[in-house]
C-alpha positions in Angstrom: -12.3 21.0 5.5 -9.3 20.6 3.1 -9.6 20.8 -0.6 -8.2 17.6 -2.1 -9.2 18.5 -5.8 -6.0 18.1 -7.9 -4.7 21.3 -9.2 -4.1 21.9 -13.0 -0.3 21.5 -12.3 -0.8 18.2 -10.6 -3.1 16.9 -13.4 -0.8 18.1 -16.1 2.3 16.5 -14.5 0.4 13.3 -14.1 -0.8 13.4 -17.7 2.8 14.0 -18.8 3.9 11.1 -16.8 1.4 8.8 -18.3 1.9 10.0 -21.8 5.6 9.6 -21.4 5.3 6.1 -19.9 2.9 4.8 -22.5 5.0 6.4 -25.4 8.2 4.8 -23.9 6.7 1.4 -23.6 5.3 1.6 -27.2 8.6 2.8 -28.6 10.7 0.1 -26.7 8.3 -2.8 -27.5 7.5 -1.9 -31.0 10.9 -0.5 -32.0 11.6 -2.9 -34.8 8.4 -2.1 -36.6 8.4 1.6 -35.8 12.0 2.0 -36.8 11.1 0.9 -40.3 8.1 3.2 -40.3 10.1 6.2 -39.1 13.4 5.5 -41.0 15.7 5.2 -38.0 17.7 2.5 -36.4 15.9 0.2 -33.9 18.4 1.0 -31.1 17.4 4.7 -31.3 13.8 4.0 -30.5 14.7 1.5 -27.7 17.0 4.0 -26.0 14.4 6.8 -26.5 11.7 4.6 -25.1 13.7 3.6 -22.1 14.6 7.2 -21.4 10.9 8.2 -21.6 10.0 5.4 -19.1 12.7 6.7 -16.7 11.4 10.3 -17.3 7.9 9.2 -16.6 8.8 7.7 -13.2 10.5 10.9 -12.1 7.3 12.9 -13.4 5.0 10.6 -11.5 7.0 11.3 -8.3 7.0 15.0 -8.9 3.3 15.0 -9.5 2.6 13.0 -6.3 4.7 15.3 -4.1 2.8 17.6 -1.7 3.5 20.4 -2.0 4.6 20.2 -5.6 8.2 21.3 -5.9 8.2 24.3 -8.2 11.7 23.6 -9.3 10.7 20.2 -10.6 7.7 21.7 -12.4 10.0 24.1 -14.1 12.3 21.4 -15.1 9.4 19.4 -16.6 8.2 22.4 -18.5 11.8 23.1 -19.8 12.1 19.4 -20.8 8.9 19.6 -22.8 10.2 22.9 -24.4 13.4 21.2 -25.5 11.5 18.1 -26.9 9.3 20.5 -29.1 12.3 22.6 -30.2 14.4 19.5 -31.1 11.4 18.0 -33.0 10.9 21.2 -35.0 14.6 21.2 -35.9 14.4 17.7 -37.0 11.2 18.1 -39.0 12.1 21.4 -40.7 15.8 21.5 -41.0 16.7 17.7 -41.1 14.0 16.3 -43.3 16.0 13.4 -44.5 16.5 12.2 -40.8 13.0 10.6 -40.9 10.5 9.3 -43.3 7.4 11.3 -44.0 5.5 9.0 -41.7 8.2 9.6 -39.0 8.0 13.3 -39.5 4.2 13.3 -39.1 4.4 11.1 -36.0 7.0 13.3 -34.4 4.9 16.3 -35.2 1.8 14.8 -33.7 3.5 13.7 -30.6 5.2 17.1 -30.2 1.8 18.9 -30.4 0.7 16.7 -27.4 3.9 17.5 -25.5 3.4 21.2 -26.3 -0.1 21.1 -25.0 0.9 19.4 -21.8 3.8 21.9 -21.4 1.4 24.8 -21.7 -1.0 23.2 -19.1 2.0 22.8 -16.7 3.1 26.3 -17.2 -0.4 27.7 -16.6 -0.8 25.4 -13.6 2.5 26.7 -12.2 1.5 30.2 -12.7 -1.8 29.6 -10.9 0.0 27.9 -8.0 2.4 30.7 -7.6 -0.5 33.2 -7.8 -2.2 31.3 -5.0 0.9 31.4 -2.9 1.2 35.1 -3.3 -2.5 35.8 -2.5 -2.2 33.5 0.6 0.4 35.8 2.1 
């Protein structure tokens, strides 16, 4: 009898894919309104949205692969780390780059990204531990 219960890593990668996809669509479709709210040019949000959609497609494929490719999982975790670090730089060191609403939105999104990144890292550690104990 095989265990088909998704692992934490699979669930976290899938959550990341859906969050990125939904965020990308929202940014691309609502970019004129969100650009005014955040204080950036519309094209910035369109490009960011399309990039997130492409990233989400890659994440979805990585989450569906069996077994999960650990290199892809590490790349996803690193990408989340870069997002959170870049957001912190923008929020704390470039405060004029966004409106207060833009900074709050970026901060909230970055908290979600950080949480997903932690879940992916814990899931990857569990997967690696399982591989070691199976040997």
